[in-house]
N, CA and C atoms as an extended XYZ file, in Angstrom:
264
Properties=species:S:1:pos:R:3:atomname:S:1:resname:S:1:resid:I:1 pbc="F F F"
N       -83.567       52.418      230.691 N   MET     1
C       -83.234       51.651      229.952 CA  MET     1
C       -81.819       52.487      229.486 C   MET     1
N       -80.899       51.528      229.325 N   SER     2
C       -79.702       52.327      228.915 CA  SER     2
C       -79.697       52.574      227.305 C   SER     2
N       -78.558       53.541      226.931 N   LYS     3
C       -78.814       53.816      225.146 CA  LYS     3
C       -77.799       52.632      224.739 C   LYS     3
N       -78.445       52.319      223.579 N   ILE     4
C       -77.704       51.079      222.179 CA  ILE     4
C       -76.373       51.541      221.794 C   ILE     4
N       -75.445       51.079      221.840 N   GLU     5
C       -74.376       51.748      220.876 CA  GLU     5
C       -74.361       51.450      219.367 C   GLU     5
N       -74.383       52.495      218.961 N   ASP     6
C       -74.993       52.306      217.674 CA  ASP     6
C       -73.469       52.333      217.059 C   ASP     6
N       -72.531       53.101      217.097 N   GLY     7
C       -71.201       52.856      216.653 CA  GLY     7
C       -71.129       53.795      215.839 C   GLY     7
N       -71.940       54.997      215.935 N   GLY     8
C       -71.916       56.718      215.019 CA  GLY     8
C       -72.398       56.394      213.843 C   GLY     8
N       -72.083       57.442      213.030 N   PRO     9
C       -72.480       57.511      211.532 CA  PRO     9
C       -71.801       56.540      210.634 C   PRO     9
N       -72.677       56.022      209.765 N   ALA    10
C       -71.706       55.047      208.709 CA  ALA    10
C       -71.292       56.058      207.503 C   ALA    10
N       -71.740       57.096      207.295 N   PHE    11
C       -71.299       57.829      206.432 CA  PHE    11
C       -72.349       59.177      206.739 C   PHE    11
N       -70.880       59.363      207.421 N   PRO    12
C       -71.371       61.221      207.240 CA  PRO    12
C       -70.304       61.979      206.521 C   PRO    12
N       -71.014       63.296      206.600 N   GLY    13
C       -70.703       64.225      206.271 CA  GLY    13
C       -71.541       65.342      205.632 C   GLY    13
N       -71.306       65.866      204.535 N   GLU    14
C       -71.967       67.593      204.442 CA  GLU    14
C       -72.587       67.471      202.956 C   GLU    14
N       -73.421       68.206      203.156 N   ARG    15
C       -74.319       68.124      201.691 CA  ARG    15
C       -74.616       69.783      201.304 C   ARG    15
N       -74.720       69.773      200.148 N   ALA    16
C       -74.961       71.307      199.922 CA  ALA    16
C       -76.655       71.432      199.697 C   ALA    16
N       -77.422       72.601      200.039 N   PHE    17
C       -78.662       72.039      199.889 CA  PHE    17
C       -78.865       73.818      199.395 C   PHE    17
N       -80.532       74.157      198.780 N   ARG    18
C       -80.663       75.146      198.763 CA  ARG    18
C       -81.998       75.257      199.393 C   ARG    18
N       -82.243       77.065      199.452 N   TYR    19
C       -83.384       76.910      200.428 CA  TYR    19
C       -84.761       77.897      199.363 C   TYR    19
N       -85.222       76.849      198.707 N   TYR    20
C       -86.107       77.101      197.805 CA  TYR    20
C       -86.991       78.055      198.555 C   TYR    20
N       -87.686       78.135      199.410 N   GLN    21
C       -88.075       79.135      200.257 CA  GLN    21
C       -88.241       80.397      200.822 C   GLN    21
N       -86.682       80.370      200.779 N   MET    22
C       -86.117       81.632      201.289 CA  MET    22
C       -85.492       82.703      200.222 C   MET    22
N       -85.585       82.204      199.212 N   GLY    23
C       -85.180       83.070      198.030 CA  GLY    23
C       -84.046       82.035      197.401 C   GLY    23
N       -82.911       82.517      197.056 N   ASP    24
C       -81.925       81.591      196.424 CA  ASP    24
C       -80.739       81.973      197.217 C   ASP    24
N       -80.974       81.731      198.164 N   ARG    25
C       -79.448       81.109      199.392 CA  ARG    25
C       -79.199       79.958      199.023 C   ARG    25
N       -77.521       79.434      199.460 N   THR    26
C       -77.542       78.207      198.904 CA  THR    26
C       -76.505       78.036      200.674 C   THR    26
N       -76.237       76.698      200.974 N   GLY    27
C       -75.467       76.468      202.460 CA  GLY    27
C       -75.356       74.892      202.442 C   GLY    27
N       -74.508       74.660      203.796 N   THR    28
C       -74.181       73.871      203.864 CA  THR    28
C       -74.955       72.697      205.073 C   THR    28
N       -75.118       71.674      205.302 N   GLU    29
C       -75.836       70.863      206.736 CA  GLU    29
C       -75.275       70.182      207.105 C   GLU    29
N       -74.705       69.644      207.940 N   THR    30
C       -73.995       68.524      208.198 CA  THR    30
C       -75.329       67.027      208.144 C   THR    30
N       -75.015       66.035      207.406 N   VAL    31
C       -75.795       64.909      207.572 CA  VAL    31
C       -75.404       63.412      207.617 C   VAL    31
N       -75.437       62.812      209.300 N   PRO    32
C       -75.044       61.908      209.638 CA  PRO    32
C       -75.127       60.799      209.162 C   PRO    32
N       -76.614       60.644      208.194 N   GLY    33
C       -76.900       59.212      207.828 CA  GLY    33
C       -77.211       58.493      208.590 C   GLY    33
N       -77.249       56.939      208.287 N   MET    34
C       -77.610       55.886      209.559 CA  MET    34
C       -76.669       55.397      210.002 C   MET    34
N       -76.817       54.980      211.170 N   SER    35
C       -75.809       54.038      211.757 CA  SER    35
C       -75.115       53.339      211.524 C   SER    35
N       -74.011       52.729      211.820 N   LEU    36
C       -72.906       51.809      212.253 CA  LEU    36
C       -74.011       50.915      212.442 C   LEU    36
N       -74.735       50.659      213.058 N   ARG    37
C       -75.378       49.386      213.581 CA  ARG    37
C       -76.610       49.055      212.257 C   ARG    37
N       -77.230       50.841      212.505 N   ASP    38
C       -78.275       50.040      211.021 CA  ASP    38
C       -77.721       49.939      209.783 C   ASP    38
N       -76.246       49.807      209.272 N   TYR    39
C       -75.659       49.513      208.397 CA  TYR    39
C       -75.430       48.039      208.362 C   TYR    39
N       -74.768       47.952      209.647 N   PHE    40
C       -74.536       46.216      209.963 CA  PHE    40
C       -75.694       45.573      209.637 C   PHE    40
N       -76.838       45.862      210.577 N   ALA    41
C       -78.130       44.926      210.418 CA  ALA    41
C       -78.427       44.830      209.371 C   ALA    41
N       -78.690       45.802      208.603 N   ALA    42
C       -79.258       45.790      207.072 CA  ALA    42
C       -78.621       44.878      206.199 C   ALA    42
N       -77.053       44.713      206.543 N   LYS    43
C       -76.370       43.539      205.860 CA  LYS    43
C       -76.773       42.172      206.078 C   LYS    43
N       -76.699       42.130      207.453 N   PHE    44
C       -77.168       40.740      208.019 CA  PHE    44
C       -78.606       40.395      208.152 C   PHE    44
N       -79.310       41.138      207.823 N   SER    45
C       -80.549       40.670      207.925 CA  SER    45
C       -80.899       40.062      206.180 C   SER    45
N       -80.325       40.974      205.419 N   ALA    46
C       -80.287       40.491      203.840 CA  ALA    46
C       -79.786       38.577      204.144 C   ALA    46
N       -78.571       38.964      204.435 N   ALA    47
C       -78.375       37.473      204.632 CA  ALA    47
C       -79.059       36.164      204.912 C   ALA    47
N       -79.868       36.716      206.105 N   TRP    48
C       -80.646       35.718      207.111 CA  TRP    48
C       -81.848       35.484      206.521 C   TRP    48
N       -82.352       36.657      205.333 N   VAL    49
C       -83.425       36.436      204.800 CA  VAL    49
C       -83.363       35.358      203.731 C   VAL    49
N       -82.198       35.033      203.059 N   LEU    50
C       -81.577       34.048      202.090 CA  LEU    50
C       -81.924       32.772      203.430 C   LEU    50
N       -80.869       32.759      204.333 N   ALA    51
C       -80.740       31.301      205.012 CA  ALA    51
C       -81.764       30.946      205.444 C   ALA    51
N       -82.771       31.968      206.325 N   ILE    52
C       -83.947       31.228      206.787 CA  ILE    52
C       -85.239       31.020      205.461 C   ILE    52
N       -85.006       31.393      204.662 N   THR    53
C       -86.071       31.112      203.428 CA  THR    53
C       -85.724       29.859      203.263 C   THR    53
N       -84.222       29.203      202.747 N   ALA    54
C       -83.572       28.049      202.565 CA  ALA    54
C       -83.864       26.790      203.511 C   ALA    54
N       -83.755       27.639      204.523 N   SER    55
C       -84.582       26.205      205.706 CA  SER    55
C       -85.459       26.018      206.496 C   SER    55
N       -86.282       27.039      205.781 N   HIS    56
C       -87.811       26.771      206.390 CA  HIS    56
C       -88.693       27.496      205.117 C   HIS    56
N       -88.874       27.128      204.132 N   PRO    57
C       -89.659       27.841      203.159 CA  PRO    57
C       -90.910       27.882      202.918 C   PRO    57
N       -91.277       27.458      203.670 N   THR    58
C       -92.992       27.402      203.910 CA  THR    58
C       -93.583       28.099      204.885 C   THR    58
N       -92.471       28.800      205.548 N   GLU    59
C       -92.875       29.977      206.733 CA  GLU    59
C       -92.968       31.703      206.021 C   GLU    59
N       -93.953       31.803      206.715 N   SER    60
C       -94.914       33.530      206.066 CA  SER    60
C       -92.979       34.224      205.727 C   SER    60
N       -93.526       35.454      205.142 N   ARG    61
C       -92.765       36.575      204.924 CA  ARG    61
C       -92.696       37.387      205.897 C   ARG    61
N       -93.885       37.549      206.483 N   GLU    62
C       -93.435       38.266      208.034 CA  GLU    62
C       -92.363       37.797      209.199 C   GLU    62
N       -92.762       36.193      209.370 N   ALA    63
C       -92.229       35.405      210.137 CA  ALA    63
C       -90.878       35.573      209.798 C   ALA    63
N       -90.885       35.101      208.313 N   ILE    64
C       -88.923       35.413      208.050 CA  ILE    64
C       -88.488       36.784      208.308 C   ILE    64
N       -89.064       37.660      207.893 N   GLY    65
C       -88.518       39.578      208.026 CA  GLY    65
C       -88.337       39.602      209.478 C   GLY    65
N       -89.359       39.164      210.635 N   ILE    66
C       -89.148       39.487      212.121 CA  ILE    66
C       -87.706       38.482      212.247 C   ILE    66
N       -87.616       37.358      212.217 N   GLU    67
C       -86.367       37.002      212.363 CA  GLU    67
C       -85.311       36.995      211.832 C   GLU    67
N       -85.028       37.642      210.651 N   ALA    68
C       -84.166       38.037      209.778 CA  ALA    68
C       -83.724       39.857      210.657 C   ALA    68
N       -84.258       40.325      211.037 N   ASN    69
C       -84.348       41.397      211.541 CA  ASN    69
C       -83.523       41.623      212.962 C   ASN    69
N       -84.226       40.269      213.473 N   ARG    70
C       -83.577       40.121      215.110 CA  ARG    70
C       -82.428       39.748      215.096 C   ARG    70
N       -82.412       38.787      213.952 N   LEU    71
C       -80.651       38.068      214.233 CA  LEU    71
C       -79.617       39.028      213.591 C   LEU    71
N       -79.988       39.794      212.786 N   GLY    72
C       -79.380       41.002      212.187 CA  GLY    72
C       -78.718       42.029      213.244 C   GLY    72
N       -79.797       42.660      214.215 N   LEU    73
C       -79.793       43.127      214.828 CA  LEU    73
C       -78.231       42.516      216.164 C   LEU    73
N       -78.931       41.334      216.486 N   LEU    74
C       -77.902       40.910      217.397 CA  LEU    74
C       -76.414       40.493      216.676 C   LEU    74
N       -76.451       40.344      215.850 N   GLN    75
C       -75.016       40.317      214.851 CA  GLN    75
C       -74.432       41.824      214.760 C   GLN    75
N       -75.352       42.907      214.602 N   ALA    76
C       -74.551       43.979      214.728 CA  ALA    76
C       -74.158       44.510      215.599 C   ALA    76
N       -74.903       44.366      216.513 N   ASP    77
C       -74.683       44.332      218.068 CA  ASP    77
C       -73.062       43.982      218.669 C   ASP    77
N       -73.256       42.403      218.051 N   ALA    78
C       -71.864       41.675      218.509 CA  ALA    78
C       -70.701       42.770      217.643 C   ALA    78
N       -70.490       43.011      216.392 N   MET    79
C       -69.682       43.703      215.556 CA  MET    79
C       -69.071       44.973      216.476 C   MET    79
N       -70.376       45.871      217.103 N   ILE    80
C       -70.033       47.235      217.588 CA  ILE    80
C       -69.520       46.652      218.682 C   ILE    80
N       -69.588       45.892      219.689 N   ARG    81
C       -68.956       45.401      220.931 CA  ARG    81
C       -67.446       45.356      220.617 C   ARG    81
N       -67.619       44.090      219.575 N   ALA    82
C       -66.035       43.903      218.995 CA  ALA    82
C       -64.852       45.086      218.489 C   ALA    82
N       -65.818       45.665      217.978 N   ARG    83
C       -65.044       47.323      217.389 CA  ARG    83
C       -64.524       47.831      218.701 C   ARG    83
N       -65.341       47.743      219.856 N   THR    84
C       -65.085       48.658      220.954 CA  THR    84
C       -63.971       48.180      221.768 C   THR    84
N       -63.868       46.697      221.440 N   GLN    85
C       -63.041       46.199      222.496 CA  GLN    85
C       -61.832       45.777      221.877 C   GLN    85
N       -61.864       46.180      220.665 N   GLU    86
C       -60.539       45.804      219.884 CA  GLU    86
C       -59.641       47.223      219.684 C   GLU    86
N       -60.995       48.076      219.990 N   GLY    87
C       -60.166       49.736      219.983 CA  GLY    87
C       -60.009       50.211      218.068 C   GLY    87
N       -60.796       50.059      217.407 N   ALA    88
C       -61.169       50.092      216.065 CA  ALA    88
C       -61.598       51.354      216.023 C   ALA    88
């Protein structure tokens, strides 16, 4: 199985933290956060929930959620491919 291109981290950065277990030391750690693919998929999935609910009001919430997530991931993958092709 090939690796799914996730576009890298959506909100990379560092955060401060404290070691409460090991005394009063402080430090930083890199926190990659969610992938760009996950971020895009979440945005698209929310829109798909509204669209599917409007067009199929009697469909179960579970079925709507599954289909919205499937479509959201397809759109996210398309956006990642487009960004890669354009050199963005």
